[in-house]
C-alpha positions in Angstrom: -67.0 109.2 84.6 -63.7 109.6 86.3 -63.7 111.1 89.8 -60.8 113.4 90.5 -58.7 112.5 93.5 -57.5 115.4 95.6 -53.8 115.2 96.3 -52.7 114.8 99.9 -51.2 118.1 101.2 -47.5 117.7 101.7 -47.7 119.0 105.3 -50.2 116.2 106.1 -48.1 113.3 104.8 -46.4 111.0 107.3 -43.2 111.2 105.4 -43.1 115.0 105.6 -43.9 114.9 109.3 -41.0 112.5 109.9 -38.6 114.7 108.0 -39.7 117.7 110.0 -39.4 115.9 113.3 -36.0 114.4 112.5 -34.7 117.8 111.4 -36.0 119.4 114.6 -34.4 116.8 116.8 -31.1 117.0 115.0 -31.2 120.8 115.3 -31.8 120.5 119.1 -29.0 118.0 119.5 -26.6 120.2 117.4 -27.5 123.2 119.5 -26.8 121.3 122.8 -23.5 120.1 121.5 -22.6 123.7 120.4 -23.5 125.0 123.9 -21.4 122.3 125.5 -18.4 122.9 123.3 -18.3 126.6 124.0 -19.2 126.5 127.7 -16.4 127.2 130.1 -16.4 124.6 133.0 -17.2 126.1 136.3 -19.1 129.0 134.9 -22.9 129.5 135.1 -25.1 128.4 132.2 -27.4 131.3 132.9 -30.7 131.2 131.1 -29.6 128.2 129.1 -30.1 126.1 132.2 -33.8 126.3 131.4 -33.4 124.6 128.1 -33.5 120.8 129.1 -36.6 121.3 131.2 -38.3 123.4 128.5 -37.7 120.6 126.0 -39.1 118.1 128.4 -42.4 120.1 128.6 -42.6 120.6 124.9 -41.8 116.9 124.1 -44.3 115.6 126.6 -47.1 117.9 125.4 -46.5 117.0 121.8 -46.0 113.2 122.2 -48.0 112.6 125.4 -45.1 110.3 126.4 -43.8 111.1 129.8 -40.8 108.8 130.4 -39.4 109.4 126.9 -39.7 113.2 127.3 -37.7 113.0 130.6 -35.0 110.9 129.1 -34.7 113.2 126.1 -34.3 116.2 128.3 -31.7 114.4 130.3 -29.7 113.5 127.3 -29.8 117.1 126.0 -28.7 118.4 129.3 -25.7 116.0 129.3 -24.7 117.2 125.9 -24.8 120.7 127.2 -22.5 119.8 130.1 -19.8 118.0 128.2 -20.5 116.5 124.7 -17.0 114.9 124.6 -17.8 112.7 127.7 -21.5 112.3 126.9 -21.6 108.5 127.3 -19.5 108.4 130.4 -21.6 111.1 132.0 -24.8 109.3 131.0 -23.6 106.2 132.7 -22.5 108.1 135.8 -25.9 109.8 136.1 -27.7 106.5 135.7 -25.6 104.9 138.4 -25.9 107.9 140.7 -29.7 107.9 140.4 -30.0 104.2 140.9 -27.9 104.2 144.1 -29.6 107.2 145.4 -31.1 106.4 148.8 -34.5 108.0 147.9 -34.8 106.1 144.7 -33.9 102.8 146.5 -36.5 103.6 149.1 -39.0 104.5 146.4 -38.5 101.3 144.4 -38.8 99.1 147.5 -41.9 100.9 148.9 -43.8 101.2 145.6 -42.8 97.6 144.5 -43.9 96.1 147.9 -47.0 98.3 148.0 -47.9 96.9 144.6 -47.3 93.4 145.9 -49.5 94.0 149.0 -52.3 95.3 146.9 -51.9 92.4 144.5 -52.3 89.9 147.3 -55.4 91.6 148.6 -56.8 91.8 145.0 -56.3 88.1 144.3 -57.6 87.0 147.7 -60.8 89.0 147.0 -60.3 91.4 149.9 -60.5 94.5 147.8 -63.6 93.1 146.2 -65.2 92.4 149.6 -64.4 95.8 150.8 -65.7 97.5 147.7 -69.0 95.4 147.7 -69.6 96.3 151.4 -69.2 100.0 150.6 -71.3 99.8 147.4 -74.3 98.7 149.6 -74.0 101.9 151.6 -73.1 104.2 148.7 -76.2 105.2 146.8 -75.1 108.1 144.6 -72.3 109.4 142.5 -71.8 112.2 145.0 -71.5 109.8 147.9 -68.9 107.7 146.1 -66.7 110.8 145.6 -67.2 112.0 149.1 -66.2 108.6 150.4 -63.1 108.7 148.3 -62.2 112.0 149.8 -62.9 110.9 153.4 -60.8 107.7 153.0 -58.0 109.9 151.7 -58.1 111.9 154.9 -57.9 108.8 157.0 -54.8 107.5 155.2 -52.7 110.4 156.2 -49.3 108.9 156.9 -48.0 109.0 153.4 -49.1 110.2 150.0 -47.8 107.1 148.2 -49.9 104.8 150.4 -52.9 107.1 149.8 -52.4 107.1 146.0 -52.1 103.4 145.6 -54.4 102.0 148.3 -57.4 104.4 148.0 -57.5 104.4 144.2 -57.3 100.6 144.0 -60.1 100.1 146.6 -62.5 102.8 145.2 -62.3 102.1 141.4 -65.2 99.6 141.4 -67.4 102.0 143.4 -66.7 105.1 141.3 -67.0 103.1 138.1 -70.5 102.0 139.1 -71.6 105.6 139.5 -69.8 106.6 136.3 -67.1 108.7 137.8 -64.2 109.1 135.3 -60.9 107.6 136.3 -59.4 111.0 135.8 -61.7 112.5 138.5 -60.9 109.5 140.8 -57.2 110.3 140.3 -57.8 114.0 141.1 -59.7 113.2 144.3 -57.0 110.8 145.4 -54.0 112.9 144.5 -55.4 116.2 145.7 -56.3 114.7 149.1 -53.0 112.8 149.6 -50.3 115.4 149.7 -52.3 118.2 151.4 -53.4 116.0 154.3 -49.8 114.6 154.6 -48.5 118.2 154.7 -51.0 119.4 157.3 -50.6 116.6 159.8 -47.2 116.5 161.6 -47.3 112.7 161.8 -46.5 112.0 158.2 -43.5 111.2 156.0 -43.7 114.8 154.6 -43.5 116.3 158.1 -40.6 114.1 159.2 -38.6 115.0 156.1 -39.1 118.7 156.2 -38.6 118.8 160.0 -35.2 117.1 159.5 -34.3 119.7 156.8 -35.1 122.5 159.2 -32.8 121.0 161.8 -30.0 120.3 159.2 -30.2 124.0 158.1 -30.1 125.3 161.7 -33.6 126.8 161.3 -34.7 124.6 164.3 -32.7 123.3 167.2 -31.9 119.6 167.3 -35.0 117.7 168.2 -37.2 120.7 167.7 -37.8 120.4 163.9 -41.4 119.1 164.3 -42.2 121.9 166.7 -41.0 124.5 164.1 -42.9 122.6 161.4 -46.1 122.7 163.5 -45.8 126.5 163.9 -45.8 126.8 160.1 -48.9 124.6 159.6 -51.4 127.6 159.7 -49.5 129.2 156.8 -49.5 126.1 154.6 -52.2 127.7 152.6 -52.1 125.5 149.5 -52.9 122.4 151.7 -55.9 124.0 153.4 -57.3 125.5 150.2 -56.9 122.3 148.2 -58.7 120.2 150.8 -61.6 122.6 150.7 -61.5 122.6 146.9 -61.5 118.8 146.8 -64.4 118.6 149.2 -66.4 121.0 147.0 -65.6 119.0 143.9 -66.5 115.8 145.6 -69.9 117.2 146.8 -70.5 118.6 143.3 -70.5 122.2 144.4 -67.9 123.1 141.8 -68.6 122.2 138.1 -66.3 120.1 136.0 -63.6 122.3 134.4 -61.7 122.0 131.2 -60.6 118.5 130.2 -62.3 117.1 133.2 -65.6 118.1 131.7 -64.9 115.9 128.7 -63.7 113.0 130.8 -66.9 113.1 133.0 -69.1 113.3 129.9 -67.3 110.2 128.6 -67.9 108.4 131.9 -71.6 109.5 132.0 -72.0 107.7 128.6 -70.7 104.5 130.2 -66.9 104.7 129.8 -65.2 105.7 133.1 -61.8 104.5 131.8 -60.2 106.5 129.0 -59.2 105.0 125.7 -55.7 103.5 125.3 -55.4 102.6 129.0 -55.4 99.1 130.4 -56.5 98.5 134.0 -54.0 97.0 136.4 -54.1 93.3 135.9 -52.8 91.1 138.8 -53.6 87.9 137.0 -57.1 87.2 138.1 -59.3 88.4 141.0 -60.5 86.3 143.9 -64.2 86.2 144.8 -65.6 88.1 147.7 -65.5 86.5 151.1 -68.7 84.6 152.1 -68.7 86.6 155.3 -69.0 90.4 154.7 -67.4 91.2 158.1 -64.3 88.9 157.4 -64.1 90.3 153.9 -63.8 93.9 155.2 -61.4 92.8 158.0 -59.2 91.1 155.3 -58.8 94.5 153.7 -58.8 96.8 156.7 -56.4 94.9 159.1 -53.4 94.8 156.6 -54.0 98.6 156.1 -54.1 99.2 159.9 -51.0 97.1 160.4 -49.3 99.1 157.6 -50.1 102.5 159.1 -49.5 101.4 162.7 -46.1 99.9 162.1 -45.0 102.7 159.8 -45.8 105.1 162.7 -44.0 102.8 165.2 -40.8 102.7 163.2 -40.6 106.5 163.0 -43.0 107.2 160.1 -41.1 104.7 157.9 -43.4 103.4 155.2 -40.9 100.8 154.0 -40.8 99.2 157.5 -44.6 99.4 157.5 -45.2 97.7 154.2 -42.7 95.0 155.0 -44.5 94.1 158.2 -47.9 94.4 156.6 -46.9 91.9 153.9 -45.7 89.4 156.5 -48.9 89.9 158.5 -51.1 89.5 155.4 -49.3 86.3 154.4 -49.8 84.8 157.9 -53.4 86.1 158.3 -54.5 84.9 154.9 -52.7 81.6 155.3 -54.5 80.8 158.5 -57.8 81.4 156.7 -56.6 79.3 153.7 -57.7 82.1 151.3 -54.9 81.3 148.9 -51.7 79.1 148.9 -48.6 80.8 150.2 -46.8 80.2 146.8 -49.7 82.2 145.2 -49.2 85.0 147.6 -45.5 85.3 146.7 -46.4 85.1 143.0 -48.8 88.0 143.7 -46.0 90.1 145.2 -44.0 89.6 142.1 -47.0 90.5 139.9 -47.5 93.7 142.0 -43.9 94.7 141.6 -44.2 94.3 137.8 -47.2 96.5 137.7 -45.2 99.3 139.4 -42.4 99.2 136.9 -43.8 101.8 134.5 -44.6 104.5 137.2 -41.2 103.8 138.7 -39.5 104.2 135.3 -41.1 107.7 135.0 -40.0 108.7 138.6 -36.5 107.4 137.9 -36.4 109.4 134.7 -37.6 112.4 136.7 -34.6 112.0 139.1 -32.3 111.8 136.2 -33.4 115.2 134.8 -33.2 116.5 138.3 -29.6 115.4 138.5 -28.8 117.1 135.3 -30.6 120.3 136.4 -28.5 120.3 139.5 -25.3 120.0 137.5 -26.3 123.0 135.2 -27.4 125.1 138.2 -31.1 125.6 137.3 -32.3 126.1 140.9 -29.5 128.4 141.9 -29.8 130.5 138.7 -33.6 131.0 139.2 -33.4 131.9 142.9 -30.4 134.2 142.5 -32.1 136.0 139.6 -35.2 136.7 141.6 -33.5 137.3 145.0 -32.5 141.0 144.4 -36.2 141.9 143.7 -37.6 140.4 146.9 -39.1 142.6 149.7 -40.5 141.5 153.1 -44.1 142.1 151.9 -43.8 140.2 148.6 -41.4 137.5 149.8 -43.9 134.8 150.7 -46.0 135.2 147.5 -42.9 135.4 145.2 -41.2 132.4 146.9 -44.4 130.4 146.7 -44.8 131.0 143.0 -41.1 130.6 142.2 -40.7 127.4 144.1 -44.0 126.0 142.8 -42.6 126.6 139.3 -39.3 124.9 140.1 -41.1 121.9 141.6 -43.3 121.8 138.5 -40.4 121.7 136.1 -38.2 119.4 138.1 -40.8 117.1 139.7 -38.8 117.3 142.9 -41.2 118.0 145.7 -38.6 117.0 148.3 -35.2 116.9 146.8 -35.4 120.5 145.4 -35.7 121.8 148.9 -32.4 120.3 150.0 -30.8 122.8 147.6 -33.3 125.7 148.0 -33.9 125.8 151.8 -30.3 126.9 152.6 -30.7 129.7 150.1 -34.3 130.9 150.7 -34.7 130.8 154.5 -31.5 132.8 155.2 -32.9 135.5 152.8 -36.2 135.4 154.7 -34.3 135.9 158.0 -32.3 138.8 156.5 -35.5 140.5 155.3 -37.2 140.1 158.6 -39.9 137.8 157.3 -41.7 135.6 159.8 -40.0 132.2 159.7 -43.3 130.2 160.1 -44.7 132.2 157.2 -41.6 131.5 155.0 -41.7 127.8 155.8 -45.4 127.7 155.1 -44.8 129.3 151.7 -42.0 126.7 150.9 -44.1 123.7 151.9 -47.1 125.0 150.1 -45.0 125.3 147.0 -43.8 121.7 147.4 -47.4 120.4 147.3 -48.6 122.8 144.6 -45.7 122.0 142.2 -46.1 118.3 142.8 -49.8 118.5 141.9 -49.2 120.5 138.8 -46.4 118.4 137.4 -47.3 115.6 135.0 -44.3 113.5 135.9 -44.1 113.9 139.7 -44.3 110.8 141.8 -47.7 111.5 143.3 -49.2 112.3 139.9 -47.8 109.1 138.3 -48.8 106.8 141.2 -52.3 108.3 141.5 -52.8 107.9 137.7 -51.5 104.3 137.8 -53.7 103.3 140.7 -56.8 105.0 139.2 -56.4 103.6 135.7 -55.4 106.5 133.5 -52.1 107.9 132.2 -50.1 110.5 134.0 -50.8 113.0 131.2 -54.5 112.4 131.3 -54.5 112.9 135.1 -52.3 116.0 134.9 -54.3 117.8 132.2 -57.6 117.2 134.0 -56.2 118.2 137.4 -54.3 121.4 136.3 -57.4 123.7 136.3 -58.1 122.8 139.9 -54.5 123.1 140.8 -54.4 126.5 139.2 -57.3 127.7 141.3 -55.4 126.5 144.4 -52.2 128.2 143.3 -53.9 131.5 142.5 -55.8 131.5 145.8 -52.7 130.6 147.8 -50.7 133.5 146.0 -53.4 135.9 147.0 -53.3 134.6 150.6 -49.5 135.2 150.8 -49.9 138.7 149.3 -52.4 139.6 151.9 -50.5 138.0 154.8 -47.2 139.4 153.6 
């Protein structure tokens, strides 16, 4: 008896999907070239300035590939700007991004932070610290609350928070079957809010300098003006409360996080398709529990202390912390000096992927600046602003812009000179306006799947940026909606 074989539907065949995909990509490229050919230099792109970022979002959601989506959007934007000089402009953007002071700082900080964590990992310091905490943590709830509390203590910079806390807490949360996605959420959603709300952080120093540069604050008074706005930085306050409630299991798992936690409950904290950070072998725990903890804590204390001493400069802090750690570990003969330098190189290699994503994000930001995305959106909305609605509208608008550009800092270099004078003209309280802007910076960064904090938190926790972003977005949306309501009421 012959069994009939059902034919494979044409739409399900790999060949057909490749044809459709190729056709769609060629159509997008052709459209971008057409726009670039007919666009008059010096004139606004109007609503077409939204196209590269929209394509990034669609590409990333379809493929789950972050860096590739960003580079694709960048290339489409460059074709829109000038298809005849596409290659030259692509080279110029690449060089501009790579010599950008922020990117140089980011590469050095993240690379050296990876190196410092690698030394502590290989020397067994992280294991010693984790084992000491494990003896005191008895439940899943306690492991999550401890993660939250440690995040509050490392308040000087969100990068430090994202890398150090996630690396030190993974073993503990794994033991109690907390998904890596929830660990990433706890770390990420504690890092930026606490850095925003405390005026002795890299966020505060940056925004205070912008306030002085735009004559919103007098020279030397930027921090004072920043502090006046802290009560109105609603997203930071709301998010910290939300994280505390999630950590204490007062709020149930939502959306994709529910599936991630179910997977962890069944014995798989780490998602499929993700390899944990491998520094080339882990050292054993120190025979002395006290020394084991000190070997982890002291380099962190030196890192935070010297960063503060050098004007909240994390690069200076991590440089001094590495030197201290090499000497401190060397005196104990924990590992050979050559091995410590090899660990630094290994740590830098581990950070290459998240750095590539952040660099690609800066590239699309550069293109968006050239096509006037930020100016177009703000100028379109500005005529409809009123004193009562200004804080809420600016919060939602700037959150959206940060989300689509992943620029939680750089965007405000462009936006602040436009937004704050409008607030002053409308008679809006300046601390309230500043609070709305900085709340938007944190909210947009949390929501964006390719922002630096999202990428670094995911890397440190052991999941992809997309896995972290999709599980975090329901909680971020709660914070965004609640913050919008706050600004509507206060406005």
